[in-house]
mmCIF entry with sequence, helices, sheets and N, C-alpha, C, O atoms, coordinates in Angstrom:
data_MODEL
# 
_entry.id   MODEL 
# 
_entity.id                         1 
_entity.type                       polymer 
_entity.pdbx_number_of_molecules   1 
# 
_entity_poly.entity_id                      1 
_entity_poly.type                           'polypeptide(L)' 
_entity_poly.nstd_linkage                   no 
_entity_poly.nstd_monomer                   no 
_entity_poly.pdbx_seq_one_letter_code       MARYRCTDCGHIYDEEHEGKPFIRLDKDWKCSFCGAPKGAYEKMKV 
_entity_poly.pdbx_seq_one_letter_code_can   MARYRCTDCGHIYDEEHEGKPFIRLDKDWKCSFCGAPKGAYEKMKV 
_entity_poly.pdbx_strand_id                 A 
# 
loop_
_entity_poly_seq.entity_id 
_entity_poly_seq.num 
_entity_poly_seq.mon_id 
_entity_poly_seq.hetero 
1 1  MET n 
1 2  ALA n 
1 3  ARG n 
1 4  TYR n 
1 5  ARG n 
1 6  CYS n 
1 7  THR n 
1 8  ASP n 
1 9  CYS n 
1 10 GLY n 
1 11 HIS n 
1 12 ILE n 
1 13 TYR n 
1 14 ASP n 
1 15 GLU n 
1 16 GLU n 
1 17 HIS n 
1 18 GLU n 
1 19 GLY n 
1 20 LYS n 
1 21 PRO n 
1 22 PHE n 
1 23 ILE n 
1 24 ARG n 
1 25 LEU n 
1 26 ASP n 
1 27 LYS n 
1 28 ASP n 
1 29 TRP n 
1 30 LYS n 
1 31 CYS n 
1 32 SER n 
1 33 PHE n 
1 34 CYS n 
1 35 GLY n 
1 36 ALA n 
1 37 PRO n 
1 38 LYS n 
1 39 GLY n 
1 40 ALA n 
1 41 TYR n 
1 42 GLU n 
1 43 LYS n 
1 44 MET n 
1 45 LYS n 
1 46 VAL n 
# 
_struct_asym.id          A 
_struct_asym.entity_id   1 
# 
loop_
_struct_conf.conf_type_id 
_struct_conf.id 
_struct_conf.pdbx_PDB_helix_id 
_struct_conf.beg_label_comp_id 
_struct_conf.beg_label_asym_id 
_struct_conf.beg_label_seq_id 
_struct_conf.pdbx_beg_PDB_ins_code 
_struct_conf.end_label_comp_id 
_struct_conf.end_label_asym_id 
_struct_conf.end_label_seq_id 
_struct_conf.pdbx_end_PDB_ins_code 
_struct_conf.beg_auth_comp_id 
_struct_conf.beg_auth_asym_id 
_struct_conf.beg_auth_seq_id 
_struct_conf.end_auth_comp_id 
_struct_conf.end_auth_asym_id 
_struct_conf.end_auth_seq_id 
_struct_conf.pdbx_PDB_helix_class 
_struct_conf.details 
_struct_conf.pdbx_PDB_helix_length 
HELX_P HELX_P1 AA1 GLU A 15 ? GLU A 18 ? GLU A 15 GLU A 18 1 ? 4 
HELX_P HELX_P2 AA2 PHE A 22 ? ARG A 24 ? PHE A 22 ARG A 24 5 ? 3 
HELX_P HELX_P3 AA3 LYS A 38 ? ALA A 40 ? LYS A 38 ALA A 40 5 ? 3 
# 
_struct_conf_type.id          HELX_P 
_struct_conf_type.criteria    ? 
_struct_conf_type.reference   ? 
# 
_struct_sheet.id               AA1 
_struct_sheet.type             ? 
_struct_sheet.number_strands   3 
_struct_sheet.details          ? 
# 
loop_
_struct_sheet_order.sheet_id 
_struct_sheet_order.range_id_1 
_struct_sheet_order.range_id_2 
_struct_sheet_order.offset 
_struct_sheet_order.sense 
AA1 1 2 ? anti-parallel 
AA1 2 3 ? anti-parallel 
# 
loop_
_struct_sheet_range.sheet_id 
_struct_sheet_range.id 
_struct_sheet_range.beg_label_comp_id 
_struct_sheet_range.beg_label_asym_id 
_struct_sheet_range.beg_label_seq_id 
_struct_sheet_range.pdbx_beg_PDB_ins_code 
_struct_sheet_range.end_label_comp_id 
_struct_sheet_range.end_label_asym_id 
_struct_sheet_range.end_label_seq_id 
_struct_sheet_range.pdbx_end_PDB_ins_code 
_struct_sheet_range.beg_auth_comp_id 
_struct_sheet_range.beg_auth_asym_id 
_struct_sheet_range.beg_auth_seq_id 
_struct_sheet_range.end_auth_comp_id 
_struct_sheet_range.end_auth_asym_id 
_struct_sheet_range.end_auth_seq_id 
AA1 1 ILE A 12 ? ASP A 14 ? ILE A 12 ASP A 14 
AA1 2 ARG A 3  ? CYS A 6  ? ARG A 3  CYS A 6  
AA1 3 TYR A 41 ? LYS A 43 ? TYR A 41 LYS A 43 
# 
loop_
_atom_site.group_PDB 
_atom_site.id 
_atom_site.type_symbol 
_atom_site.label_atom_id 
_atom_site.label_alt_id 
_atom_site.label_comp_id 
_atom_site.label_asym_id 
_atom_site.label_entity_id 
_atom_site.label_seq_id 
_atom_site.pdbx_PDB_ins_code 
_atom_site.Cartn_x 
_atom_site.Cartn_y 
_atom_site.Cartn_z 
_atom_site.occupancy 
_atom_site.B_iso_or_equiv 
_atom_site.pdbx_formal_charge 
_atom_site.auth_seq_id 
_atom_site.auth_comp_id 
_atom_site.auth_asym_id 
_atom_site.auth_atom_id 
_atom_site.pdbx_PDB_model_num 
ATOM 1   N N  . MET A 1 1  ? -38.592 50.783 279.767 1.00 0.00 ? 1  MET A N  1 
ATOM 2   C CA . MET A 1 1  ? -38.369 49.350 279.935 1.00 0.00 ? 1  MET A CA 1 
ATOM 3   C C  . MET A 1 1  ? -38.992 48.632 278.746 1.00 0.00 ? 1  MET A C  1 
ATOM 4   O O  . MET A 1 1  ? -40.019 49.035 278.199 1.00 0.00 ? 1  MET A O  1 
ATOM 5   N N  . ALA A 1 2  ? -38.328 47.564 278.382 1.00 0.00 ? 2  ALA A N  1 
ATOM 6   C CA . ALA A 1 2  ? -38.716 46.782 277.226 1.00 0.00 ? 2  ALA A CA 1 
ATOM 7   C C  . ALA A 1 2  ? -39.350 45.443 277.619 1.00 0.00 ? 2  ALA A C  1 
ATOM 8   O O  . ALA A 1 2  ? -39.301 45.023 278.775 1.00 0.00 ? 2  ALA A O  1 
ATOM 9   N N  . ARG A 1 3  ? -39.937 44.800 276.633 1.00 0.00 ? 3  ARG A N  1 
ATOM 10  C CA . ARG A 1 3  ? -40.530 43.487 276.809 1.00 0.00 ? 3  ARG A CA 1 
ATOM 11  C C  . ARG A 1 3  ? -39.943 42.584 275.734 1.00 0.00 ? 3  ARG A C  1 
ATOM 12  O O  . ARG A 1 3  ? -39.696 43.022 274.610 1.00 0.00 ? 3  ARG A O  1 
ATOM 13  N N  . TYR A 1 4  ? -39.722 41.320 276.084 1.00 0.00 ? 4  TYR A N  1 
ATOM 14  C CA . TYR A 1 4  ? -39.163 40.341 275.175 1.00 0.00 ? 4  TYR A CA 1 
ATOM 15  C C  . TYR A 1 4  ? -40.035 39.081 275.164 1.00 0.00 ? 4  TYR A C  1 
ATOM 16  O O  . TYR A 1 4  ? -40.551 38.672 276.204 1.00 0.00 ? 4  TYR A O  1 
ATOM 17  N N  . ARG A 1 5  ? -40.197 38.466 273.984 1.00 0.00 ? 5  ARG A N  1 
ATOM 18  C CA . ARG A 1 5  ? -41.037 37.318 273.875 1.00 0.00 ? 5  ARG A CA 1 
ATOM 19  C C  . ARG A 1 5  ? -40.249 36.089 273.454 1.00 0.00 ? 5  ARG A C  1 
ATOM 20  O O  . ARG A 1 5  ? -39.428 36.141 272.538 1.00 0.00 ? 5  ARG A O  1 
ATOM 21  N N  . CYS A 1 6  ? -40.516 34.978 274.142 1.00 0.00 ? 6  CYS A N  1 
ATOM 22  C CA . CYS A 1 6  ? -39.851 33.699 273.770 1.00 0.00 ? 6  CYS A CA 1 
ATOM 23  C C  . CYS A 1 6  ? -40.469 33.201 272.477 1.00 0.00 ? 6  CYS A C  1 
ATOM 24  O O  . CYS A 1 6  ? -41.687 33.032 272.417 1.00 0.00 ? 6  CYS A O  1 
ATOM 25  N N  . THR A 1 7  ? -39.704 32.966 271.473 1.00 0.00 ? 7  THR A N  1 
ATOM 26  C CA . THR A 1 7  ? -40.214 32.500 270.185 1.00 0.00 ? 7  THR A CA 1 
ATOM 27  C C  . THR A 1 7  ? -40.626 31.048 270.234 1.00 0.00 ? 7  THR A C  1 
ATOM 28  O O  . THR A 1 7  ? -41.291 30.583 269.308 1.00 0.00 ? 7  THR A O  1 
ATOM 29  N N  . ASP A 1 8  ? -40.262 30.300 271.277 1.00 0.00 ? 8  ASP A N  1 
ATOM 30  C CA . ASP A 1 8  ? -40.615 28.917 271.414 1.00 0.00 ? 8  ASP A CA 1 
ATOM 31  C C  . ASP A 1 8  ? -41.980 28.748 272.065 1.00 0.00 ? 8  ASP A C  1 
ATOM 32  O O  . ASP A 1 8  ? -42.814 27.996 271.562 1.00 0.00 ? 8  ASP A O  1 
ATOM 33  N N  . CYS A 1 9  ? -42.218 29.435 273.176 1.00 0.00 ? 9  CYS A N  1 
ATOM 34  C CA . CYS A 1 9  ? -43.486 29.221 273.945 1.00 0.00 ? 9  CYS A CA 1 
ATOM 35  C C  . CYS A 1 9  ? -44.354 30.462 274.094 1.00 0.00 ? 9  CYS A C  1 
ATOM 36  O O  . CYS A 1 9  ? -45.508 30.353 274.508 1.00 0.00 ? 9  CYS A O  1 
ATOM 37  N N  . GLY A 1 10 ? -43.822 31.659 273.762 1.00 0.00 ? 10 GLY A N  1 
ATOM 38  C CA . GLY A 1 10 ? -44.573 32.885 273.833 1.00 0.00 ? 10 GLY A CA 1 
ATOM 39  C C  . GLY A 1 10 ? -44.498 33.612 275.191 1.00 0.00 ? 10 GLY A C  1 
ATOM 40  O O  . GLY A 1 10 ? -45.158 34.633 275.387 1.00 0.00 ? 10 GLY A O  1 
ATOM 41  N N  . HIS A 1 11 ? -43.694 33.082 276.120 1.00 0.00 ? 11 HIS A N  1 
ATOM 42  C CA . HIS A 1 11 ? -43.521 33.728 277.418 1.00 0.00 ? 11 HIS A CA 1 
ATOM 43  C C  . HIS A 1 11 ? -43.029 35.148 277.227 1.00 0.00 ? 11 HIS A C  1 
ATOM 44  O O  . HIS A 1 11 ? -42.188 35.395 276.363 1.00 0.00 ? 11 HIS A O  1 
ATOM 45  N N  . ILE A 1 12 ? -43.529 36.080 278.006 1.00 0.00 ? 12 ILE A N  1 
ATOM 46  C CA . ILE A 1 12 ? -43.122 37.479 277.941 1.00 0.00 ? 12 ILE A CA 1 
ATOM 47  C C  . ILE A 1 12 ? -42.221 37.798 279.133 1.00 0.00 ? 12 ILE A C  1 
ATOM 48  O O  . ILE A 1 12 ? -42.594 37.571 280.284 1.00 0.00 ? 12 ILE A O  1 
ATOM 49  N N  . TYR A 1 13 ? -41.028 38.329 278.842 1.00 0.00 ? 13 TYR A N  1 
ATOM 50  C CA . TYR A 1 13 ? -40.146 38.808 279.875 1.00 0.00 ? 13 TYR A CA 1 
ATOM 51  C C  . TYR A 1 13 ? -40.307 40.311 279.873 1.00 0.00 ? 13 TYR A C  1 
ATOM 52  O O  . TYR A 1 13 ? -39.884 40.990 278.938 1.00 0.00 ? 13 TYR A O  1 
ATOM 53  N N  . ASP A 1 14 ? -40.920 40.830 280.926 1.00 0.00 ? 14 ASP A N  1 
ATOM 54  C CA . ASP A 1 14 ? -41.174 42.276 281.077 1.00 0.00 ? 14 ASP A CA 1 
ATOM 55  C C  . ASP A 1 14 ? -40.131 42.848 282.030 1.00 0.00 ? 14 ASP A C  1 
ATOM 56  O O  . ASP A 1 14 ? -40.150 42.560 283.227 1.00 0.00 ? 14 ASP A O  1 
ATOM 57  N N  . GLU A 1 15 ? -39.225 43.656 281.498 1.00 0.00 ? 15 GLU A N  1 
ATOM 58  C CA . GLU A 1 15 ? -38.168 44.218 282.341 1.00 0.00 ? 15 GLU A CA 1 
ATOM 59  C C  . GLU A 1 15 ? -38.704 44.957 283.548 1.00 0.00 ? 15 GLU A C  1 
ATOM 60  O O  . GLU A 1 15 ? -38.156 44.833 284.643 1.00 0.00 ? 15 GLU A O  1 
ATOM 61  N N  . GLU A 1 16 ? -39.750 45.713 283.370 1.00 0.00 ? 16 GLU A N  1 
ATOM 62  C CA . GLU A 1 16 ? -40.309 46.532 284.486 1.00 0.00 ? 16 GLU A CA 1 
ATOM 63  C C  . GLU A 1 16 ? -40.816 45.595 285.590 1.00 0.00 ? 16 GLU A C  1 
ATOM 64  O O  . GLU A 1 16 ? -40.563 45.826 286.773 1.00 0.00 ? 16 GLU A O  1 
ATOM 65  N N  . HIS A 1 17 ? -41.522 44.554 285.199 1.00 0.00 ? 17 HIS A N  1 
ATOM 66  C CA . HIS A 1 17 ? -42.074 43.614 286.180 1.00 0.00 ? 17 HIS A CA 1 
ATOM 67  C C  . HIS A 1 17 ? -40.986 42.783 286.861 1.00 0.00 ? 17 HIS A C  1 
ATOM 68  O O  . HIS A 1 17 ? -41.031 42.532 288.065 1.00 0.00 ? 17 HIS A O  1 
ATOM 69  N N  . GLU A 1 18 ? -39.996 42.359 286.044 1.00 0.00 ? 18 GLU A N  1 
ATOM 70  C CA . GLU A 1 18 ? -38.914 41.490 286.589 1.00 0.00 ? 18 GLU A CA 1 
ATOM 71  C C  . GLU A 1 18 ? -37.880 42.286 287.380 1.00 0.00 ? 18 GLU A C  1 
ATOM 72  O O  . GLU A 1 18 ? -37.200 41.741 288.250 1.00 0.00 ? 18 GLU A O  1 
ATOM 73  N N  . GLY A 1 19 ? -37.764 43.597 287.068 1.00 0.00 ? 19 GLY A N  1 
ATOM 74  C CA . GLY A 1 19 ? -36.828 44.441 287.809 1.00 0.00 ? 19 GLY A CA 1 
ATOM 75  C C  . GLY A 1 19 ? -35.372 44.327 287.335 1.00 0.00 ? 19 GLY A C  1 
ATOM 76  O O  . GLY A 1 19 ? -34.463 44.800 288.017 1.00 0.00 ? 19 GLY A O  1 
ATOM 77  N N  . LYS A 1 20 ? -35.153 43.717 286.201 1.00 0.00 ? 20 LYS A N  1 
ATOM 78  C CA . LYS A 1 20 ? -33.793 43.572 285.668 1.00 0.00 ? 20 LYS A CA 1 
ATOM 79  C C  . LYS A 1 20 ? -33.826 43.656 284.152 1.00 0.00 ? 20 LYS A C  1 
ATOM 80  O O  . LYS A 1 20 ? -34.639 42.982 283.518 1.00 0.00 ? 20 LYS A O  1 
ATOM 81  N N  . PRO A 1 21 ? -32.968 44.461 283.561 1.00 0.00 ? 21 PRO A N  1 
ATOM 82  C CA . PRO A 1 21 ? -32.920 44.551 282.084 1.00 0.00 ? 21 PRO A CA 1 
ATOM 83  C C  . PRO A 1 21 ? -32.546 43.184 281.469 1.00 0.00 ? 21 PRO A C  1 
ATOM 84  O O  . PRO A 1 21 ? -31.668 42.484 281.974 1.00 0.00 ? 21 PRO A O  1 
ATOM 85  N N  . PHE A 1 22 ? -33.200 42.839 280.420 1.00 0.00 ? 22 PHE A N  1 
ATOM 86  C CA . PHE A 1 22 ? -32.966 41.546 279.750 1.00 0.00 ? 22 PHE A CA 1 
ATOM 87  C C  . PHE A 1 22 ? -31.500 41.389 279.374 1.00 0.00 ? 22 PHE A C  1 
ATOM 88  O O  . PHE A 1 22 ? -30.936 40.305 279.520 1.00 0.00 ? 22 PHE A O  1 
ATOM 89  N N  . ILE A 1 23 ? -30.896 42.430 278.907 1.00 0.00 ? 23 ILE A N  1 
ATOM 90  C CA . ILE A 1 23 ? -29.510 42.398 278.466 1.00 0.00 ? 23 ILE A CA 1 
ATOM 91  C C  . ILE A 1 23 ? -28.543 42.028 279.615 1.00 0.00 ? 23 ILE A C  1 
ATOM 92  O O  . ILE A 1 23 ? -27.444 41.530 279.371 1.00 0.00 ? 23 ILE A O  1 
ATOM 93  N N  . ARG A 1 24 ? -28.961 42.274 280.844 1.00 0.00 ? 24 ARG A N  1 
ATOM 94  C CA . ARG A 1 24 ? -28.127 41.997 282.020 1.00 0.00 ? 24 ARG A CA 1 
ATOM 95  C C  . ARG A 1 24 ? -28.288 40.555 282.550 1.00 0.00 ? 24 ARG A C  1 
ATOM 96  O O  . ARG A 1 24 ? -27.572 40.154 283.467 1.00 0.00 ? 24 ARG A O  1 
ATOM 97  N N  . LEU A 1 25 ? -29.203 39.798 281.988 1.00 0.00 ? 25 LEU A N  1 
ATOM 98  C CA . LEU A 1 25 ? -29.361 38.421 282.385 1.00 0.00 ? 25 LEU A CA 1 
ATOM 99  C C  . LEU A 1 25 ? -28.122 37.624 281.965 1.00 0.00 ? 25 LEU A C  1 
ATOM 100 O O  . LEU A 1 25 ? -27.527 37.928 280.932 1.00 0.00 ? 25 LEU A O  1 
ATOM 101 N N  . ASP A 1 26 ? -27.725 36.619 282.736 1.00 0.00 ? 26 ASP A N  1 
ATOM 102 C CA . ASP A 1 26 ? -26.570 35.791 282.339 1.00 0.00 ? 26 ASP A CA 1 
ATOM 103 C C  . ASP A 1 26 ? -26.808 35.177 280.986 1.00 0.00 ? 26 ASP A C  1 
ATOM 104 O O  . ASP A 1 26 ? -27.946 34.897 280.610 1.00 0.00 ? 26 ASP A O  1 
ATOM 105 N N  . LYS A 1 27 ? -25.717 34.964 280.241 1.00 0.00 ? 27 LYS A N  1 
ATOM 106 C CA . LYS A 1 27 ? -25.832 34.439 278.877 1.00 0.00 ? 27 LYS A CA 1 
ATOM 107 C C  . LYS A 1 27 ? -26.392 33.003 278.850 1.00 0.00 ? 27 LYS A C  1 
ATOM 108 O O  . LYS A 1 27 ? -26.911 32.545 277.832 1.00 0.00 ? 27 LYS A O  1 
ATOM 109 N N  . ASP A 1 28 ? -26.273 32.303 280.000 1.00 0.00 ? 28 ASP A N  1 
ATOM 110 C CA . ASP A 1 28 ? -26.820 30.962 280.054 1.00 0.00 ? 28 ASP A CA 1 
ATOM 111 C C  . ASP A 1 28 ? -28.239 30.919 280.671 1.00 0.00 ? 28 ASP A C  1 
ATOM 112 O O  . ASP A 1 28 ? -28.755 29.839 280.961 1.00 0.00 ? 28 ASP A O  1 
ATOM 113 N N  . TRP A 1 29 ? -28.852 32.076 280.865 1.00 0.00 ? 29 TRP A N  1 
ATOM 114 C CA . TRP A 1 29 ? -30.226 32.168 281.377 1.00 0.00 ? 29 TRP A CA 1 
ATOM 115 C C  . TRP A 1 29 ? -31.166 31.440 280.442 1.00 0.00 ? 29 TRP A C  1 
ATOM 116 O O  . TRP A 1 29 ? -30.957 31.448 279.228 1.00 0.00 ? 29 TRP A O  1 
ATOM 117 N N  . LYS A 1 30 ? -32.207 30.806 280.987 1.00 0.00 ? 30 LYS A N  1 
ATOM 118 C CA . LYS A 1 30 ? -33.170 30.059 280.151 1.00 0.00 ? 30 LYS A CA 1 
ATOM 119 C C  . LYS A 1 30 ? -34.608 30.478 280.542 1.00 0.00 ? 30 LYS A C  1 
ATOM 120 O O  . LYS A 1 30 ? -34.874 30.928 281.656 1.00 0.00 ? 30 LYS A O  1 
ATOM 121 N N  . CYS A 1 31 ? -35.492 30.306 279.587 1.00 0.00 ? 31 CYS A N  1 
ATOM 122 C CA . CYS A 1 31 ? -36.903 30.578 279.803 1.00 0.00 ? 31 CYS A CA 1 
ATOM 123 C C  . CYS A 1 31 ? -37.405 29.701 280.946 1.00 0.00 ? 31 CYS A C  1 
ATOM 124 O O  . CYS A 1 31 ? -37.186 28.490 280.959 1.00 0.00 ? 31 CYS A O  1 
ATOM 125 N N  . SER A 1 32 ? -38.073 30.327 281.896 1.00 0.00 ? 32 SER A N  1 
ATOM 126 C CA . SER A 1 32 ? -38.571 29.591 283.052 1.00 0.00 ? 32 SER A CA 1 
ATOM 127 C C  . SER A 1 32 ? -39.772 28.692 282.757 1.00 0.00 ? 32 SER A C  1 
ATOM 128 O O  . SER A 1 32 ? -40.171 27.886 283.598 1.00 0.00 ? 32 SER A O  1 
ATOM 129 N N  . PHE A 1 33 ? -40.358 28.836 281.533 1.00 0.00 ? 33 PHE A N  1 
ATOM 130 C CA . PHE A 1 33 ? -41.489 28.059 281.148 1.00 0.00 ? 33 PHE A CA 1 
ATOM 131 C C  . PHE A 1 33 ? -41.113 26.844 280.270 1.00 0.00 ? 33 PHE A C  1 
ATOM 132 O O  . PHE A 1 33 ? -41.576 25.729 280.514 1.00 0.00 ? 33 PHE A O  1 
ATOM 133 N N  . CYS A 1 34 ? -40.294 27.069 279.280 1.00 0.00 ? 34 CYS A N  1 
ATOM 134 C CA . CYS A 1 34 ? -39.983 25.989 278.317 1.00 0.00 ? 34 CYS A CA 1 
ATOM 135 C C  . CYS A 1 34 ? -38.499 25.617 278.300 1.00 0.00 ? 34 CYS A C  1 
ATOM 136 O O  . CYS A 1 34 ? -38.129 24.620 277.679 1.00 0.00 ? 34 CYS A O  1 
ATOM 137 N N  . GLY A 1 35 ? -37.646 26.389 278.962 1.00 0.00 ? 35 GLY A N  1 
ATOM 138 C CA . GLY A 1 35 ? -36.224 26.110 278.983 1.00 0.00 ? 35 GLY A CA 1 
ATOM 139 C C  . GLY A 1 35 ? -35.441 26.561 277.765 1.00 0.00 ? 35 GLY A C  1 
ATOM 140 O O  . GLY A 1 35 ? -34.276 26.197 277.603 1.00 0.00 ? 35 GLY A O  1 
ATOM 141 N N  . ALA A 1 36 ? -36.083 27.367 276.891 1.00 0.00 ? 36 ALA A N  1 
ATOM 142 C CA . ALA A 1 36 ? -35.414 27.879 275.705 1.00 0.00 ? 36 ALA A CA 1 
ATOM 143 C C  . ALA A 1 36 ? -34.265 28.840 276.147 1.00 0.00 ? 36 ALA A C  1 
ATOM 144 O O  . ALA A 1 36 ? -34.376 29.518 277.168 1.00 0.00 ? 36 ALA A O  1 
ATOM 145 N N  . PRO A 1 37 ? -33.181 28.879 275.366 1.00 0.00 ? 37 PRO A N  1 
ATOM 146 C CA . PRO A 1 37 ? -32.077 29.777 275.714 1.00 0.00 ? 37 PRO A CA 1 
ATOM 147 C C  . PRO A 1 37 ? -32.476 31.226 275.528 1.00 0.00 ? 37 PRO A C  1 
ATOM 148 O O  . PRO A 1 37 ? -33.475 31.529 274.877 1.00 0.00 ? 37 PRO A O  1 
ATOM 149 N N  . LYS A 1 38 ? -31.686 32.118 276.105 1.00 0.00 ? 38 LYS A N  1 
ATOM 150 C CA . LYS A 1 38 ? -31.914 33.560 276.025 1.00 0.00 ? 38 LYS A CA 1 
ATOM 151 C C  . LYS A 1 38 ? -32.025 34.023 274.571 1.00 0.00 ? 38 LYS A C  1 
ATOM 152 O O  . LYS A 1 38 ? -32.792 34.931 274.252 1.00 0.00 ? 38 LYS A O  1 
ATOM 153 N N  . GLY A 1 39 ? -31.241 33.379 273.692 1.00 0.00 ? 39 GLY A N  1 
ATOM 154 C CA . GLY A 1 39 ? -31.273 33.737 272.265 1.00 0.00 ? 39 GLY A CA 1 
ATOM 155 C C  . GLY A 1 39 ? -32.566 33.494 271.570 1.00 0.00 ? 39 GLY A C  1 
ATOM 156 O O  . GLY A 1 39 ? -32.773 33.987 270.461 1.00 0.00 ? 39 GLY A O  1 
ATOM 157 N N  . ALA A 1 40 ? -33.474 32.728 272.198 1.00 0.00 ? 40 ALA A N  1 
ATOM 158 C CA . ALA A 1 40 ? -34.780 32.454 271.594 1.00 0.00 ? 40 ALA A CA 1 
ATOM 159 C C  . ALA A 1 40 ? -35.770 33.611 271.811 1.00 0.00 ? 40 ALA A C  1 
ATOM 160 O O  . ALA A 1 40 ? -36.874 33.600 271.268 1.00 0.00 ? 40 ALA A O  1 
ATOM 161 N N  . TYR A 1 41 ? -35.367 34.593 272.599 1.00 0.00 ? 41 TYR A N  1 
ATOM 162 C CA . TYR A 1 41 ? -36.246 35.731 272.863 1.00 0.00 ? 41 TYR A CA 1 
ATOM 163 C C  . TYR A 1 41 ? -36.008 36.832 271.839 1.00 0.00 ? 41 TYR A C  1 
ATOM 164 O O  . TYR A 1 41 ? -34.891 37.039 271.363 1.00 0.00 ? 41 TYR A O  1 
ATOM 165 N N  . GLU A 1 42 ? -37.085 37.526 271.516 1.00 0.00 ? 42 GLU A N  1 
ATOM 166 C CA . GLU A 1 42 ? -36.999 38.663 270.603 1.00 0.00 ? 42 GLU A CA 1 
ATOM 167 C C  . GLU A 1 42 ? -37.645 39.871 271.288 1.00 0.00 ? 42 GLU A C  1 
ATOM 168 O O  . GLU A 1 42 ? -38.624 39.747 272.024 1.00 0.00 ? 42 GLU A O  1 
ATOM 169 N N  . LYS A 1 43 ? -37.060 41.044 271.019 1.00 0.00 ? 43 LYS A N  1 
ATOM 170 C CA . LYS A 1 43 ? -37.592 42.281 271.602 1.00 0.00 ? 43 LYS A CA 1 
ATOM 171 C C  . LYS A 1 43 ? -38.926 42.597 270.933 1.00 0.00 ? 43 LYS A C  1 
ATOM 172 O O  . LYS A 1 43 ? -39.053 42.550 269.709 1.00 0.00 ? 43 LYS A O  1 
ATOM 173 N N  . MET A 1 44 ? -39.900 42.913 271.749 1.00 0.00 ? 44 MET A N  1 
ATOM 174 C CA . MET A 1 44 ? -41.221 43.255 271.235 1.00 0.00 ? 44 MET A CA 1 
ATOM 175 C C  . MET A 1 44 ? -41.261 44.712 270.819 1.00 0.00 ? 44 MET A C  1 
ATOM 176 O O  . MET A 1 44 ? -40.647 45.566 271.459 1.00 0.00 ? 44 MET A O  1 
ATOM 177 N N  . LYS A 1 45 ? -41.982 44.994 269.751 1.00 0.00 ? 45 LYS A N  1 
ATOM 178 C CA . LYS A 1 45 ? -42.144 46.364 269.319 1.00 0.00 ? 45 LYS A CA 1 
ATOM 179 C C  . LYS A 1 45 ? -43.228 47.037 270.150 1.00 0.00 ? 45 LYS A C  1 
ATOM 180 O O  . LYS A 1 45 ? -44.205 46.407 270.557 1.00 0.00 ? 45 LYS A O  1 
ATOM 181 N N  . VAL A 1 46 ? -43.040 48.284 270.385 1.00 0.00 ? 46 VAL A N  1 
ATOM 182 C CA . VAL A 1 46 ? -43.993 49.047 271.230 1.00 0.00 ? 46 VAL A CA 1 
ATOM 183 C C  . VAL A 1 46 ? -45.306 49.277 270.511 1.00 0.00 ? 46 VAL A C  1 
ATOM 184 O O  . VAL A 1 46 ? -46.214 49.895 271.067 1.00 0.00 ? 46 VAL A O  1 
# 
């Protein structure tokens, strides 16, 4: 499972914790903290 970070606010989307792969989120999904689009997230390196 991977983790993704919002480049706007730093929120971490953890696939294991959320129970859904980031890639499977709707394309119009937004950050629950700052409202940034899915495209603002970057995959974190292990």
